[in-house]
C-alpha positions as CSV (number, residue, x, y, z in Angstrom):
1,M,0.0,0.0,0.0
2,F,1.2,3.5,-0.7
3,S,0.1,7.1,-0.6
4,A,0.4,8.9,-3.9
5,K,1.0,12.3,-2.4
6,G,4.3,13.9,-1.4
7,R,6.8,11.3,-2.8
8,T,10.0,12.6,-4.4
9,V,10.8,11.0,-7.7
10,R,14.4,10.6,-8.6
11,D,15.6,11.5,-12.0
12,G,15.6,8.5,-14.3
13,E,13.5,6.3,-12.1
14,V,11.1,3.9,-13.9
15,R,12.0,4.8,-17.4
16,T,11.6,1.4,-19.2
17,G,9.3,0.1,-21.8
18,C,7.8,-2.4,-19.4
19,C,4.2,-1.2,-19.7
20,G,3.6,-1.8,-23.4
21,P,6.0,-3.7,-25.7
22,S,5.7,-2.9,-29.3
23,R,5.9,-4.9,-32.5
24,Q,8.6,-2.4,-33.5
25,D,10.9,-3.8,-30.9
26,P,14.1,-4.8,-32.8
27,A,14.3,-8.1,-30.9
28,V,11.1,-9.4,-32.6
29,G,10.7,-7.3,-35.8
30,T,7.7,-7.1,-38.0
31,A,7.8,-10.3,-40.0
32,G,4.4,-11.5,-41.2
33,A,2.9,-8.0,-41.0
34,P,-0.7,-7.9,-42.4
35,A,-1.2,-5.7,-45.4
36,G,-3.9,-3.0,-45.7
37,D,-6.8,-1.8,-43.6
38,V,-9.6,-4.2,-42.6
39,R,-13.1,-3.0,-43.4
40,V,-15.8,-4.0,-41.0
41,P,-19.3,-4.8,-42.3
42,G,-22.2,-2.9,-40.7
43,A,-19.9,-0.3,-38.9
44,G,-21.8,2.5,-37.2
45,S,-20.9,6.1,-36.6
46,G,-20.5,6.3,-32.9
47,R,-23.0,9.2,-32.8
48,D,-26.4,10.0,-31.4
49,W,-26.4,7.9,-28.3
50,D,-28.5,10.5,-26.7
51,Q,-31.6,8.7,-25.2
52,G,-31.7,8.2,-21.4
53,R,-28.9,7.7,-19.0
54,D,-27.8,4.1,-19.5
55,R,-27.9,2.3,-22.8
56,G,-26.3,-1.0,-23.5
57,G,-23.8,-1.0,-20.7
58,M,-22.9,2.6,-21.2
59,V,-23.2,5.7,-18.9
60,R,-23.9,9.2,-20.2
61,L,-21.6,11.9,-18.7
62,D,-22.7,15.5,-18.9
63,A,-20.6,18.4,-20.2
64,A,-17.9,19.1,-17.6
65,V,-14.7,21.0,-16.8
66,F,-12.0,19.3,-14.9
67,L,-8.2,19.4,-14.1
68,M,-6.4,16.9,-16.2
69,G,-2.9,15.5,-15.6
70,S,-0.7,15.2,-12.5
71,E,2.3,16.9,-11.1
72,D,2.5,15.1,-7.8
73,G,5.3,12.9,-6.5
74,W,4.0,9.9,-8.4
75,A,4.0,11.4,-11.8
76,V,6.4,9.5,-14.1
77,P,9.2,11.6,-15.6
78,G,9.1,11.7,-19.3
79,D,5.5,10.4,-19.7
80,G,4.0,13.9,-20.0
81,E,1.5,13.7,-17.1
82,G,1.8,17.4,-16.7
83,P,1.3,20.3,-16.6
84,V,-2.0,20.0,-14.9
85,H,-4.4,21.9,-17.1
86,E,-8.1,22.7,-17.3
87,V,-10.2,20.7,-19.9
88,A,-13.8,21.2,-21.0
89,L,-15.7,18.3,-22.4
90,A,-18.9,18.0,-24.3
91,P,-21.4,15.3,-23.1
92,Y,-20.6,11.8,-24.1
93,W,-21.3,8.1,-23.4
94,I,-18.7,5.7,-22.2
95,D,-18.8,1.9,-21.5
96,R,-19.1,1.0,-17.8
97,C,-16.7,-2.0,-18.4
98,A,-13.9,-2.9,-20.7
99,V,-15.0,-5.0,-23.8
100,S,-15.2,-8.6,-22.7
101,N,-14.3,-11.8,-24.6
102,A,-18.0,-12.5,-25.0
103,D,-18.5,-9.0,-26.5
104,F,-15.6,-9.4,-28.9
105,G,-16.7,-12.9,-29.9
106,G,-20.0,-11.5,-30.9
107,F,-18.2,-9.0,-33.2
108,T,-16.0,-11.6,-34.9
109,A,-18.9,-14.0,-35.3
110,A,-21.0,-11.3,-37.0
111,T,-18.2,-9.9,-39.2
112,G,-15.6,-12.6,-39.7
113,Y,-13.0,-10.1,-38.5
114,V,-9.5,-11.4,-37.9
115,T,-7.3,-9.5,-35.4
116,E,-3.8,-8.3,-36.2
117,A,-2.3,-10.8,-33.7
118,E,-4.0,-13.6,-35.7
119,R,-2.7,-12.1,-39.0
120,Y,0.8,-11.5,-37.7
121,G,0.8,-15.0,-36.2
122,W,2.0,-14.0,-32.7
123,S,1.6,-11.6,-29.8
124,F,3.3,-10.7,-26.5
125,V,2.5,-12.9,-23.5
126,F,3.7,-12.4,-19.9
127,A,6.2,-15.2,-19.2
128,G,4.7,-16.0,-15.8
129,L,1.5,-17.2,-17.5
130,L,3.3,-19.7,-19.7
131,P,3.3,-23.3,-18.6
132,P,6.4,-25.0,-17.2
133,G,8.7,-26.1,-19.9
134,F,7.4,-23.7,-22.5
135,P,9.9,-23.5,-25.3
136,D,12.3,-20.5,-25.3
137,T,11.1,-17.6,-27.5
138,R,12.3,-14.1,-28.1
139,A,11.9,-11.7,-25.2
140,V,11.8,-7.9,-25.0
141,A,15.3,-6.7,-24.0
142,A,14.0,-3.9,-21.7
143,A,11.4,-6.2,-20.1
144,P,12.4,-9.8,-20.5
145,W,9.1,-11.0,-18.9
146,W,7.4,-10.3,-22.2
147,R,7.7,-13.2,-24.6
148,Q,6.9,-13.4,-28.3
149,V,4.5,-16.3,-28.5
150,H,3.4,-17.7,-31.8
151,G,-0.3,-18.5,-31.9
152,A,-1.2,-16.2,-29.1
153,C,-4.3,-14.1,-29.8
154,W,-7.5,-13.1,-28.2
155,R,-8.9,-16.7,-28.6
156,H,-5.8,-18.3,-27.2
157,P,-4.4,-15.8,-24.7
158,E,-1.3,-17.8,-23.6
159,G,-0.8,-19.4,-27.0
160,P,-1.8,-22.8,-28.6
161,G,-3.5,-25.1,-26.1
162,T,-5.1,-22.3,-24.1
163,D,-8.6,-20.9,-24.6
164,L,-11.3,-18.7,-23.0
165,T,-12.8,-21.3,-20.7
166,D,-14.1,-19.4,-17.6
167,R,-13.0,-16.1,-19.1
168,A,-16.0,-15.0,-21.2
169,D,-16.5,-12.1,-18.8
170,H,-12.8,-11.1,-18.7
171,P,-11.6,-8.3,-20.8
172,V,-10.5,-9.2,-24.3
173,V,-6.7,-8.9,-24.8
174,H,-4.3,-9.3,-27.6
175,V,-6.2,-6.6,-29.5
176,S,-4.4,-3.8,-31.2
177,W,-5.6,-0.2,-31.5
178,N,-6.7,-1.0,-35.0
179,D,-8.7,-4.0,-33.7
180,A,-10.3,-1.9,-31.0
181,R,-11.3,0.8,-33.5
182,A,-12.8,-1.8,-35.8
183,Y,-14.9,-3.2,-33.0
184,A,-16.1,0.3,-32.0
185,R,-17.1,1.1,-35.5
186,W,-19.1,-2.1,-35.8
187,A,-20.8,-1.3,-32.5
188,G,-21.7,2.2,-33.6
189,K,-19.3,3.6,-31.1
190,R,-15.7,5.0,-31.1
191,L,-12.7,4.9,-28.8
192,P,-12.7,7.6,-26.0
193,T,-10.3,10.4,-26.3
194,E,-7.6,10.5,-23.6
195,A,-9.4,13.4,-21.9
196,E,-12.7,11.6,-21.9
197,W,-11.1,8.5,-20.5
198,E,-9.4,10.4,-17.7
199,Y,-12.5,12.4,-16.7
200,A,-14.6,9.2,-16.6
201,A,-11.9,7.3,-14.7
202,R,-11.6,10.0,-12.0
203,G,-15.2,9.3,-11.0
204,G,-15.9,12.9,-9.9
205,L,-12.9,13.3,-7.7
206,E,-10.5,16.2,-8.5
207,Q,-6.8,15.5,-8.7
208,A,-6.9,12.2,-6.7
209,A,-4.5,9.5,-7.7
210,F,-7.2,6.8,-7.9
211,P,-10.9,6.8,-8.6
212,W,-11.5,6.4,-4.8
213,G,-8.8,8.8,-3.4
214,D,-5.1,8.9,-2.8
215,E,-4.5,5.6,-1.0
216,S,-4.0,2.5,-3.2
217,E,-5.7,0.2,-0.5
218,P,-7.8,2.4,1.7
219,G,-8.3,0.6,5.0
220,G,-6.5,-2.4,3.6
221,E,-9.2,-3.0,0.9
222,R,-7.9,-4.0,-2.5
223,R,-9.8,-2.1,-5.2
224,M,-7.9,-3.0,-8.4
225,N,-6.2,-6.0,-10.0
226,V,-2.5,-5.2,-9.9
227,W,0.5,-7.3,-8.9
228,Q,0.8,-8.3,-5.3
229,G,4.1,-9.7,-4.0
230,R,7.6,-9.5,-5.7
231,F,7.5,-8.8,-9.4
232,P,7.9,-10.6,-11.6
233,D,8.5,-14.0,-10.0
234,H,6.1,-14.1,-6.9
235,H,2.5,-13.2,-6.9
236,T,0.5,-13.7,-3.7
237,R,-2.9,-13.6,-5.5
238,P,-4.8,-12.2,-2.6
239,D,-7.9,-11.7,-4.7
240,G,-7.5,-15.0,-6.6
241,W,-6.5,-13.5,-9.9
242,Y,-3.3,-14.3,-11.8
243,G,-3.7,-12.4,-15.1
244,T,-7.0,-10.8,-16.0
245,A,-10.0,-10.5,-13.7
246,P,-13.7,-10.2,-14.8
247,V,-14.6,-6.8,-16.1
248,T,-16.8,-6.1,-13.0
249,A,-14.5,-7.7,-10.5
250,Y,-14.1,-4.5,-8.4
251,P,-16.6,-1.8,-7.4
252,A,-17.5,0.9,-9.8
253,N,-16.2,4.5,-9.4
254,G,-18.4,7.5,-8.9
255,H,-19.3,7.6,-12.6
256,G,-20.2,4.0,-12.7
257,L,-17.1,2.6,-14.4
258,H,-15.4,-0.6,-13.3
259,N,-11.7,-1.5,-13.3
260,V,-10.3,1.8,-14.7
261,C,-7.1,1.1,-12.7
262,G,-5.3,-2.2,-13.2
263,N,-6.6,-5.3,-15.0
264,V,-5.8,-4.2,-18.5
265,W,-4.4,-1.2,-20.3
266,E,-7.1,0.5,-22.4
267,W,-6.6,2.0,-25.8
268,C,-7.7,5.6,-26.4
269,A,-8.3,7.4,-29.7
270,D,-5.4,9.9,-29.4
271,R,-2.0,9.8,-30.8
272,Y,0.7,10.1,-28.1
273,A,3.1,12.9,-27.5
274,P,4.8,13.5,-24.1
275,D,4.7,17.3,-24.6
276,Y,1.0,17.5,-25.6
277,Y,-0.4,18.8,-22.4
278,G,1.6,22.0,-22.7
279,R,-0.1,22.9,-26.0
280,S,-3.4,21.0,-26.0
281,P,-6.7,23.0,-26.5
282,R,-8.9,23.5,-23.5
283,D,-12.1,22.3,-25.3
284,N,-12.4,18.6,-26.2
285,P,-8.7,18.0,-26.9
286,P,-8.4,15.4,-29.7
287,G,-4.7,14.6,-29.2
288,P,-1.8,15.6,-31.4
289,P,-2.2,15.5,-35.2
290,L,0.9,13.5,-35.8
291,G,2.6,10.6,-34.0
292,A,3.4,6.9,-34.5
293,A,2.0,5.7,-31.2
294,R,-1.5,5.7,-29.6
295,V,-2.3,6.4,-26.0
296,L,-2.9,3.6,-23.4
297,R,-4.5,4.3,-20.0
298,G,-5.2,2.6,-16.7
299,G,-2.4,0.2,-16.0
300,S,-2.8,-3.6,-15.8
301,Y,-2.5,-6.7,-13.7
302,L,1.3,-6.5,-14.1
303,C,1.7,-3.1,-12.4
304,H,3.6,-3.0,-9.1
305,A,4.8,-0.1,-7.0
306,S,8.3,-1.4,-7.0
307,Y,8.8,-0.7,-10.7
308,C,5.7,0.7,-12.4
309,R,3.3,3.2,-10.8
310,R,1.3,3.8,-14.0
311,Y,-1.9,2.4,-12.5
312,R,-3.2,5.8,-11.5
313,V,-5.9,7.8,-13.3
314,A,-3.4,10.4,-14.6
315,A,-0.7,7.9,-15.8
316,R,0.0,7.6,-19.5
317,S,1.6,5.0,-21.7
318,S,1.6,4.2,-25.4
319,S,2.3,1.7,-28.1
320,T,2.1,1.4,-31.9
321,P,-1.4,0.9,-33.3
322,D,-0.6,-2.6,-34.6
323,S,0.8,-3.9,-31.3
324,S,-0.9,-6.4,-29.0
325,T,-0.2,-7.9,-25.7
326,G,-1.9,-10.1,-23.1
327,H,-2.6,-7.0,-20.9
328,Q,-4.1,-4.5,-23.4
329,G,-7.8,-4.1,-24.0
330,F,-10.3,-1.3,-24.4
331,R,-13.6,0.2,-23.7
332,C,-15.8,2.3,-26.1
333,A,-17.3,5.8,-26.1
334,A,-19.9,7.6,-28.2
335,D,-21.0,11.2,-28.8
336,A,-24.1,12.4,-26.9
337,G,-26.6,15.1,-27.8
338,P,-29.4,16.5,-25.6
339,V,-31.0,13.9,-23.4
340,G,-34.2,12.6,-24.9
341,P,-37.0,10.4,-23.5
342,A,-35.9,7.1,-22.2
């Protein structure tokens, strides 16, 4: 347990690529890259979700002004969490939960969509989830617990021989930004902007580290699925989870969203730039116009205070839009107009 306020960060601390390995890592290369964009039959626009307060697992958030970012002692140098700045958002809808395996399975069954991990033929898997005696595969140099596993994809999260048994209500993983966008379009939604994601994740609290306040475990109560023990070789599993947990495993925040800290990183619509907050517009910031990487938010089941404190509502990460891992998922958003009759 820790308090997120008042900690002094040493220069150069926690500056690795541990949070989101990329297909561009020179150790693994891009062999087998799929060609071209994938068009999704029946894709919607993500607009006009303006009737009532709760439709299809989404919550409608009213227009709001909030303070985005962090400059406290837990902000990660170089990630661009600051400066803290005022942001005004138009009303919008956002999913209460991350997209589950069952949700994503409905999408692939309806459209025949094939994810980028399936087309590349491999994805990144946390080594601790692989069975004993698993053959040696390439690892990420900066984070050797990430292994390139051929055959790993959303249907087979730890590679061949694994499946989604008892995980229908867990968040879908091994989905790239491109895959997440394809699902959102099919569902008539879109990915949230980084500002929308942070406002929703804060749950109505201003400048708190977590959706419930500044303590990671208030009163000793665990409220998120993160690593417990000694990373990366000993997990005490106090909540019973080793890897992902169900999308509703922990209580919702003040806005009705579950698991916005820990469990899986969530893709946002924005491109990533560490200096963006110093130049972003106040109203509905869309992210920088250029950039090779897309934003990831929320942290995952692999985060641990000893090496990675990016499981806070202001923390930022990124990866290339074709990259996929066993700890990256997403939730959707949609535009909202005036509230109509339910």
